[in-house]
N, CA, C and O of each residue as an XYZ file, in Angstrom:
640
protein
N       0.825     -1.186      0.000
C       0.000      0.000      0.000
C       0.878      1.263      0.000
O       0.570      2.246     -0.673
N       1.964      1.215      0.759
C       2.863      2.354      0.811
C       3.487      2.602     -0.567
O       3.667      3.749     -0.976
N       3.810      1.530     -1.270
C       4.374      1.651     -2.615
C       3.380      2.347     -3.556
O       3.771      3.171     -4.383
N       2.103      2.011     -3.421
C       1.064      2.639     -4.249
C       1.014      4.147     -4.017
O       0.970      4.919     -4.975
N       1.021      4.572     -2.754
C       0.940      5.993     -2.450
C       2.189      6.749     -2.902
O       2.084      7.877     -3.385
N       3.347      6.156     -2.756
C       4.557      6.850     -3.208
C       4.582      6.955     -4.729
O       4.999      7.980     -5.269
N       4.144      5.915     -5.424
C       4.072      5.969     -6.889
C       3.037      6.995     -7.328
O       3.288      7.788     -8.235
N       1.885      6.979     -6.692
C       0.820      7.931     -7.017
C       1.287      9.363     -6.764
O       1.010     10.256     -7.564
N       1.993      9.586     -5.656
C       2.513     10.920     -5.344
C       3.505     11.396     -6.393
O       3.481     12.565     -6.779
N       4.375     10.510     -6.859
C       5.343     10.874     -7.907
C       4.634     11.233     -9.203
O       5.016     12.187     -9.880
N       3.603     10.471     -9.550
C       2.857     10.756    -10.779
C       2.183     12.123    -10.682
O       2.235     12.906    -11.630
N       1.557     12.412     -9.555
C       0.887     13.702     -9.370
C       1.892     14.845     -9.454
O       1.626     15.848    -10.117
N       3.033     14.713     -8.800
C       4.060     15.759     -8.854
C       4.586     15.957    -10.269
O       4.825     17.090    -10.687
N       4.767     14.874    -11.006
C       5.237     14.975    -12.390
C       4.228     15.715    -13.251
O       4.603     16.588    -14.033
N       2.960     15.379    -13.117
C       1.912     16.049    -13.905
C       1.880     17.529    -13.591
O       1.821     18.352    -14.505
N       1.917     17.882    -12.325
C       1.860     19.294    -11.960
C       3.108     20.045    -12.378
O       3.013     21.205    -12.778
N       4.267     19.428    -12.299
C       5.486     20.125    -12.711
C       5.511     20.319    -14.217
O       5.987     21.350    -14.691
N       5.016     19.367    -14.976
C       4.966     19.502    -16.429
C       3.994     20.590    -16.825
O       4.320     21.413    -17.680
N       2.807     20.625    -16.233
C       1.833     21.643    -16.609
C       2.253     23.016    -16.120
O       1.911     24.020    -16.745
N       2.987     23.085    -15.014
C       3.460     24.382    -14.533
C       4.547     24.929    -15.446
O       4.657     26.143    -15.623
N       5.359     24.033    -16.032
C       6.431     24.487    -16.908
C       5.883     24.985    -18.238
O       6.421     25.926    -18.821
N       4.827     24.363    -18.712
C       4.266     24.732    -20.016
C       3.744     26.160    -19.973
O       2.982     26.532    -19.081
N       4.161     26.945    -20.942
C       3.630     28.293    -21.072
C       4.269     29.327    -20.174
O       3.854     30.486    -20.182
N       5.272     28.939    -19.398
C       5.897     29.918    -18.528
C       6.908     30.735    -19.313
O       7.564     30.234    -20.225
N       7.019     31.985    -18.946
C       7.992     32.862    -19.583
C       9.330     32.633    -18.909
O       9.436     32.641    -17.683
N      10.350     32.429    -19.729
C      11.692     32.177    -19.228
C      12.492     33.465    -19.230
O      12.394     34.261    -20.164
N      13.276     33.672    -18.198
C      14.175     34.822    -18.167
C      15.416     34.497    -18.998
O      15.593     33.365    -19.448
N      16.250     35.476    -19.191
C      17.491     35.288    -19.959
C      18.336     34.157    -19.365
O      18.937     33.379    -20.105
N      18.383     34.066    -18.055
C      19.196     33.067    -17.378
C      18.638     31.654    -17.555
O      19.386     30.683    -17.440
N      17.351     31.523    -17.829
C      16.721     30.206    -17.964
C      16.773     29.649    -19.388
O      16.400     28.498    -19.613
N      17.228     30.448    -20.341
C      17.345     29.992    -21.725
C      18.593     29.113    -21.813
O      19.647     29.504    -21.310
N      18.502     27.932    -22.441
C      19.673     27.057    -22.535
C      20.884     27.763    -23.149
O      20.745     28.626    -24.016
N      22.074     27.378    -22.679
C      23.313     28.040    -23.096
C      23.531     28.036    -24.596
O      23.927     29.051    -25.169
N      23.273     26.883    -25.249
C      23.519     26.809    -26.689
C      22.589     27.735    -27.474
O      23.001     28.322    -28.475
N      21.349     27.870    -27.029
C      20.396     28.780    -27.675
C      20.833     30.221    -27.431
O      20.836     31.037    -28.353
N      21.200     30.531    -26.198
C      21.601     31.891    -25.859
C      22.888     32.299    -26.583
O      23.024     33.448    -27.002
N      23.823     31.370    -26.730
C      25.075     31.676    -27.423
C      24.821     32.002    -28.894
O      25.371     32.966    -29.426
N      24.000     31.210    -29.535
C      23.666     31.448    -30.943
C      22.894     32.757    -31.105
O      23.158     33.532    -32.024
N      21.945     32.992    -30.210
C      21.161     34.226    -30.244
C      22.062     35.440    -30.044
O      21.926     36.434    -30.757
N      22.982     35.371    -29.080
C      23.868     36.502    -28.767
C      24.801     36.851    -29.918
O      25.175     38.013    -30.076
N      25.181     35.867    -30.723
C      26.019     36.136    -31.892
C      25.276     36.991    -32.913
O      25.857     37.896    -33.512
N      23.997     36.705    -33.108
C      23.205     37.443    -34.097
C      22.698     38.779    -33.550
O      22.516     39.737    -34.302
N      22.474     38.833    -32.244
C      21.908     40.037    -31.613
C      22.711     40.395    -30.360
O      22.213     40.239    -29.245
N      23.941     40.871    -30.531
C      24.800     41.136    -29.368
C      24.308     42.276    -28.479
O      24.685     42.337    -27.309
N      23.484     43.173    -28.998
C      23.007     44.314    -28.217
C      21.580     44.134    -27.710
O      20.961     45.098    -27.258
N      21.056     42.929    -27.776
C      19.671     42.682    -27.393
C      19.447     42.955    -25.902
O      20.287     42.643    -25.057
N      18.293     43.544    -25.613
C      17.889     43.817    -24.226
C      16.458     43.322    -24.043
O      15.807     42.934    -25.013
N      15.972     43.332    -22.817
C      14.613     42.901    -22.483
C      14.297     41.536    -23.092
O      13.273     41.366    -23.753
N      15.174     40.577    -22.867
C      15.044     39.247    -23.463
C      14.181     38.350    -22.581
O      14.421     38.214    -21.381
N      13.170     37.740    -23.202
C      12.374     36.698    -22.557
C      12.163     35.589    -23.582
O      12.333     35.798    -24.783
N      11.796     34.418    -23.099
C      11.586     33.281    -23.998
C      10.445     32.419    -23.488
O      10.070     32.474    -22.317
N       9.907     31.629    -24.391
C       8.888     30.630    -24.071
C       9.183     29.390    -24.886
O       9.721     29.472    -25.991
N       8.830     28.246    -24.338
C       8.913     27.004    -25.110
C       7.661     26.908    -25.973
O       6.552     27.147    -25.497
N       7.842     26.559    -27.233
C       6.727     26.417    -28.169
C       6.940     25.182    -29.018
O       8.054     24.665    -29.108
N       5.878     24.710    -29.639
C       5.959     23.634    -30.618
C       5.300     24.125    -31.885
O       4.124     24.491    -31.882
N       6.056     24.135    -32.972
C       5.522     24.496    -34.281
C       6.074     23.540    -35.316
O       7.253     23.190    -35.290
N       5.217     23.124    -36.221
C       5.596     22.197    -37.280
C       6.273     20.958    -36.686
O       7.246     20.439    -37.233
N       5.729     20.497    -35.547
C       6.181     19.299    -34.843
C       7.621     19.400    -34.350
O       8.300     18.384    -34.198
N       8.086     20.616    -34.101
C       9.432     20.825    -33.576
C       9.357     21.624    -32.282
O       8.590     22.580    -32.169
N      10.165     21.216    -31.312
C      10.290     21.975    -30.074
C      11.141     23.202    -30.362
O      12.236     23.092    -30.914
N      10.635     24.370    -29.987
C      11.326     25.626    -30.277
C      11.335     26.523    -29.050
O      10.591     26.307    -28.094
N      12.195     27.533    -29.100
C      12.169     28.617    -28.129
C      11.764     29.883    -28.864
O      12.437     30.291    -29.810
N      10.675     30.507    -28.441
C      10.271     31.821    -28.935
C      11.019     32.826    -28.073
O      10.890     32.814    -26.849
N      11.800     33.695    -28.703
C      12.565     34.694    -27.956
C      12.095     36.082    -28.360
O      12.137     36.448    -29.534
N      11.645     36.852    -27.370
C      11.256     38.253    -27.551
C      12.404     39.125    -27.074
O      13.043     38.817    -26.068
N      12.672     40.217    -27.794
C      13.750     41.111    -27.381
C      13.617     42.448    -28.099
O      12.810     42.612    -29.014
N      14.440     43.404    -27.650
C      14.595     44.701    -28.303
C      16.084     44.933    -28.498
O      16.903     44.417    -27.737
N      16.440     45.715    -29.524
C      17.846     46.088    -29.721
C      18.187     47.326    -28.884
O      19.298     47.441    -28.365
N      17.231     48.246    -28.757
C      17.379     49.409    -27.886
C      16.034     49.647    -27.210
O      15.018     49.082    -27.616
N      16.031     50.479    -26.184
C      14.779     50.773    -25.473
C      13.716     51.365    -26.396
O      12.523     51.135    -26.195
N      14.142     52.125    -27.404
C      13.197     52.783    -28.308
C      12.672     51.858    -29.401
O      11.657     52.167    -30.026
N      13.337     50.734    -29.645
C      12.925     49.814    -30.707
C      11.649     49.077    -30.344
O      11.274     48.963    -29.177
N      10.992     48.579    -31.394
C       9.844     47.704    -31.173
C      10.351     46.299    -30.870
O      11.476     45.932    -31.211
N       9.504     45.542    -30.233
C       9.849     44.171    -29.886
C      10.072     43.348    -31.156
O       9.356     43.506    -32.145
N      11.063     42.480    -31.115
C      11.328     41.555    -32.206
C      11.141     40.137    -31.687
O      11.281     39.880    -30.491
N      10.825     39.221    -32.594
C      10.571     37.838    -32.218
C      11.357     36.910    -33.136
O      11.323     37.058    -34.357
N      12.063     35.953    -32.541
C      12.756     34.913    -33.300
C      12.472     33.568    -32.643
O      12.177     33.490    -31.450
N      12.568     32.525    -33.436
C      12.374     31.163    -32.950
C      13.674     30.399    -33.153
O      14.257     30.422    -34.236
N      14.124     29.719    -32.092
C      15.331     28.911    -32.149
C      14.995     27.457    -31.846
O      14.122     27.159    -31.030
N      15.703     26.565    -32.516
C      15.581     25.140    -32.218
C      16.261     24.862    -30.880
O      17.060     25.669    -30.405
N      15.950     23.748    -30.291
C      16.528     23.351    -29.012
C      18.041     23.184    -29.132
O      18.763     23.386    -28.156
N      18.532     22.816    -30.327
C      19.970     22.628    -30.511
C      20.722     23.951    -30.667
O      21.945     23.950    -30.805
N      20.004     25.079    -30.646
C      20.639     26.384    -30.706
C      20.628     27.043    -32.069
O      21.058     28.190    -32.191
N      20.154     26.363    -33.094
C      20.120     26.943    -34.425
C      18.863     27.793    -34.632
O      17.782     27.452    -34.152
N      19.024     28.899    -35.352
C      17.891     29.757    -35.689
C      16.904     28.965    -36.530
O      17.294     28.299    -37.489
N      15.632     29.033    -36.174
C      14.591     28.368    -36.945
C      13.968     29.348    -37.929
O      13.978     29.113    -39.138
N      13.419     30.461    -37.405
C      12.773     31.458    -38.264
C      12.501     32.717    -37.447
O      12.381     32.661    -36.223
N      12.405     33.846    -38.134
C      11.959     35.079    -37.489
C      10.438     35.075    -37.445
O       9.782     34.638    -38.390
N       9.889     35.559    -36.350
C       8.442     35.702    -36.249
C       8.036     37.063    -36.791
O       8.752     38.048    -36.611
N       6.895     37.118    -37.450
C       6.387     38.368    -38.018
C       5.103     38.764    -37.315
O       4.118     38.026    -37.345
N       5.112     39.948    -36.673
C       3.880     40.419    -36.037
C       2.875     40.765    -37.114
O       3.222     41.352    -38.139
N       1.614     40.396    -36.873
C       0.564     40.646    -37.847
C      -0.584     41.401    -37.201
O      -0.640     41.552    -35.981
N      -1.489     41.867    -38.032
C      -2.651     42.634    -37.597
C      -3.479     41.822    -36.604
O      -3.751     40.644    -36.834
N      -3.875     42.447    -35.509
C      -4.621     41.742    -34.469
C      -6.125     41.959    -34.540
O      -6.853     41.428    -33.701
N      -6.610     42.715    -35.504
C      -8.054     42.958    -35.571
C      -8.780     41.695    -36.018
O      -8.227     40.876    -36.752
N     -10.013     41.548    -35.572
C     -10.798     40.375    -35.936
C     -11.152     40.374    -37.420
O     -11.588     39.353    -37.951
N     -10.972     41.493    -38.083
C     -11.246     41.579    -39.513
C     -10.012     41.244    -40.344
O     -10.070     41.275    -41.573
N      -8.908     40.929    -39.694
C      -7.666     40.623    -40.406
C      -7.850     39.369    -41.251
O      -8.485     38.405    -40.822
N      -7.299     39.393    -42.433
C      -7.367     38.213    -43.294
C      -6.093     37.385    -43.179
O      -5.916     36.415    -43.916
N      -5.208     37.758    -42.265
C      -3.939     37.050    -42.132
C      -4.090     35.738    -41.366
O      -3.281     34.827    -41.548
N      -5.093     35.625    -40.526
C      -5.366     34.388    -39.811
C      -6.513     33.699    -40.538
O      -7.469     34.370    -40.927
N      -6.453     32.370    -40.739
C      -7.548     31.686    -41.434
C      -8.888     31.907    -40.729
O      -8.949     31.997    -39.503
N      -9.952     31.992    -41.518
C     -11.292     32.217    -40.959
C     -11.648     31.151    -39.932
O     -12.308     31.446    -38.936
N     -11.220     29.924    -40.162
C     -11.494     28.845    -39.215
C     -10.836     29.118    -37.866
O     -11.318     28.645    -36.837
N      -9.732     29.881    -37.860
C      -9.063     30.248    -36.617
C      -9.942     31.123    -35.744
O     -10.009     30.931    -34.530
N     -10.617     32.087    -36.364
C     -11.529     32.955    -35.604
C     -12.690     32.141    -35.043
O     -13.133     32.377    -33.918
N     -13.182     31.182    -35.827
C     -14.267     30.320    -35.349
C     -13.802     29.470    -34.166
O     -14.536     29.309    -33.191
N     -12.585     28.924    -34.248
C     -12.051     28.113    -33.156
C     -11.851     28.945    -31.895
O     -12.125     28.480    -30.788
N     -11.369     30.179    -32.064
C     -11.168     31.056    -30.907
C     -12.495     31.426    -30.263
O     -12.602     31.467    -29.037
N     -13.509     31.696    -31.086
C     -14.831     32.045    -30.552
C     -15.422     30.855    -29.797
O     -16.020     31.026    -28.735
N     -15.255     29.655    -30.342
C     -15.771     28.457    -29.680
C     -15.057     28.208    -28.350
O     -15.688     27.803    -27.374
N     -13.754     28.446    -28.307
C     -12.975     28.173    -27.098
C     -13.097     29.262    -26.040
O     -13.090     28.966    -24.845
N     -13.209     30.529    -26.470
C     -13.134     31.637    -25.520
C     -14.372     32.518    -25.477
O     -14.479     33.368    -24.593
N     -15.310     32.347    -26.399
C     -16.466     33.244    -26.452
C     -16.018     34.621    -26.902
O     -15.521     34.786    -28.016
N     -16.191     35.602    -26.044
C     -15.761     36.967    -26.355
C     -14.280     37.106    -26.002
O     -13.888     36.817    -24.871
N     -13.461     37.541    -26.943
C     -12.022     37.631    -26.733
C     -11.457     38.805    -27.508
O     -12.084     39.314    -28.437
N     -10.260     39.230    -27.115
C      -9.496     40.238    -27.843
C      -8.113     39.670    -28.111
O      -7.485     39.099    -27.220
N      -7.640     39.828    -29.341
C      -6.293     39.404    -29.683
C      -5.361     40.566    -29.349
O      -5.457     41.639    -29.945
N      -4.466     40.345    -28.400
C      -3.527     41.380    -27.971
C      -2.256     41.373    -28.804
O      -1.646     42.420    -29.026
N      -1.858     40.198    -29.263
C      -0.627     40.059    -30.042
C      -0.788     38.857    -30.958
O      -1.352     37.837    -30.561
N      -0.293     38.976    -32.183
C      -0.351     37.867    -33.139
C       0.973     37.790    -33.890
O       1.466     38.791    -34.410
N       1.539     36.592    -33.939
C       2.814     36.375    -34.615
C       2.622     35.270    -35.649
O       2.087     34.202    -35.353
N       3.067     35.551    -36.857
C       3.035     34.585    -37.944
C       4.368     33.852    -37.992
O       5.424     34.484    -37.989
N       4.326     32.519    -38.037
C       5.520     31.704    -38.150
C       5.435     30.986    -39.492
O       4.586     30.116    -39.686
N       6.316     31.353    -40.414
C       6.341     30.732    -41.733
C       7.309     29.557    -41.680
O       8.440     29.700    -41.216
N       6.866     28.402    -42.153
C       7.686     27.203    -42.123
C       8.875     27.355    -43.067
O       8.678     27.458    -44.278
N      10.108     27.372    -42.545
C      11.270     27.531    -43.417
C      11.606     26.260    -44.196
O      12.422     26.295    -45.117
N      10.982     25.142    -43.831
C      11.279     23.862    -44.469
C      10.232     23.443    -45.489
O      10.256     22.307    -45.964
N       9.327     24.323    -45.829
C       8.275     23.973    -46.776
C       7.132     24.949    -46.683
O       7.266     26.040    -46.128
N       6.012     24.549    -47.228
C       4.870     25.459    -47.248
C       4.121     25.414    -45.928
O       4.202     24.444    -45.174
N       3.405     26.471    -45.676
C       2.556     26.528    -44.505
C       2.995     27.571    -43.514
O       4.148     28.002    -43.492
N       2.050     27.963    -42.698
C       2.356     28.875    -41.622
C       1.511     28.518    -40.413
O       0.463     27.883    -40.532
N       1.987     28.941    -39.242
C       1.264     28.767    -37.995
C       1.294     30.096    -37.259
O       1.989     31.025    -37.670
N       0.534     30.186    -36.162
C       0.344     31.464    -35.490
C       0.473     31.293    -33.983
O       0.001     30.309    -33.414
N       1.123     32.271    -33.343
C       1.145     32.393    -31.891
C       0.353     33.633    -31.543
O       0.618     34.713    -32.071
N      -0.623     33.485    -30.655
C      -1.484     34.597    -30.267
C      -1.459     34.795    -28.758
O      -1.299     33.841    -27.997
N      -1.616     36.026    -28.343
C      -1.874     36.348    -26.943
C      -3.284     36.909    -26.928
O      -3.580     37.905    -27.588
N      -4.158     36.247    -26.157
C      -5.584     36.569    -26.166
C      -6.033     36.938    -24.762
O      -5.614     36.333    -23.776
N      -6.888     37.937    -24.697
C      -7.523     38.307    -23.437
C      -8.979     37.856    -23.515
O      -9.718     38.250    -24.418
N      -9.378     37.025    -22.554
C     -10.753     36.525    -22.510
C     -11.124     36.218    -21.062
O     -10.356     35.587    -20.336
N     -12.298     36.663    -20.653
C     -12.793     36.406    -19.291
C     -11.789     36.829    -18.233
O     -11.546     36.102    -17.270
N     -11.204     38.011    -18.413
C     -10.240     38.572    -17.466
C      -9.001     37.700    -17.268
O      -8.362     37.759    -16.218
N      -8.664     36.899    -18.265
C      -7.463     36.075    -18.229
C      -6.686     36.311    -19.518
O      -7.251     36.702    -20.539
N      -5.390     36.069    -19.454
C      -4.538     36.167    -20.636
C      -4.143     34.755    -21.049
O      -3.650     33.977    -20.232
N      -4.358     34.433    -22.300
C      -4.078     33.103    -22.841
C      -3.025     33.192    -23.932
O      -3.018     34.130    -24.729
N      -2.133     32.205    -23.961
C      -1.173     32.047    -25.046
C      -1.692     30.878    -25.883
O      -1.798     29.751    -25.401
N      -2.010     31.168    -27.141
C      -2.664     30.193    -28.005
C      -1.855     30.041    -29.292
O      -1.366     31.026    -29.846
N      -1.721     28.808    -29.757
C      -1.088     28.550    -31.051
C      -2.131     27.947    -31.979
O      -2.922     27.091    -31.583
N      -2.113     28.415    -33.231
C      -3.007     27.896    -34.261
C      -2.179     27.257    -35.360
O      -1.088     27.732    -35.678
N      -2.698     26.171    -35.947
C      -2.018     25.593    -37.100
C      -2.491     26.289    -38.373
O      -3.285     27.227    -38.301
N      -2.020     25.849    -39.524
C      -2.335     26.515    -40.792
C      -3.808     26.441    -41.151
O      -4.295     27.237    -41.955
N      -4.535     25.470    -40.549
C      -5.967     25.341    -40.816
C      -6.823     26.150    -39.859
O      -8.044     26.206    -40.006
N      -6.187     26.776    -38.880
C      -6.917     27.579    -37.903
C      -7.332     26.811    -36.665
O      -8.067     27.341    -35.831
N      -6.882     25.582    -36.527
C      -7.200     24.774    -35.340
C      -6.250     25.147    -34.208
O      -5.075     25.434    -34.436
N      -6.774     25.140    -32.991
C      -5.954     25.440    -31.813
C      -5.084     24.219    -31.511
O      -5.599     23.116    -31.328
N      -3.752     24.420    -31.459
C      -2.829     23.333    -31.159
C      -2.262     23.425    -29.753
O      -1.903     22.404    -29.167
N      -2.174     24.631    -29.202
C      -1.709     24.832    -27.828
C      -2.530     25.948    -27.216
O      -2.889     26.912    -27.892
N      -2.823     25.814    -25.938
C      -3.609     26.825    -25.230
C      -3.184     26.811    -23.771
O      -3.406     25.827    -23.066
N      -2.570     27.907    -23.312
C      -2.074     27.969    -21.934
C      -2.392     29.323    -21.333
O      -2.246     30.366    -21.971
N      -2.828     29.271    -20.091
C      -3.154     30.510    -19.362
C      -1.889     31.153    -18.848
O      -1.946     32.203    -18.208
């Protein structure tokens, strides 16, 4: 019986630690060394650096937000776990009338969140072939959600 409870406790802790890690913003110090070294070579003057773990086109990636100077607008790049640049992210229009996100994406967001506002939208173009995916920051029901859409507009990731 004791073995059952210790195994059950480990499983519960693993589930909670995995879900707590998903969607968390990483500081500069929490970004893996190989990713940070490659990023620093391309952007030696970068400031206000944060990162998130993402999955796009079935690849584990790091989304890195940064500025070159305080006056610059935020820039977004995606790096592979091995430290190689994957692709630059392109900010797109956040209005619900935008044609940059597939119409099915708006339907999926309405079904999942009801009334929502898109605060930030990033287009990720697949560098290895055709297709694009989207990272969105959405405000709904007094909560902020990080949502990823595939090229068909289906929600692939959703984290508060």
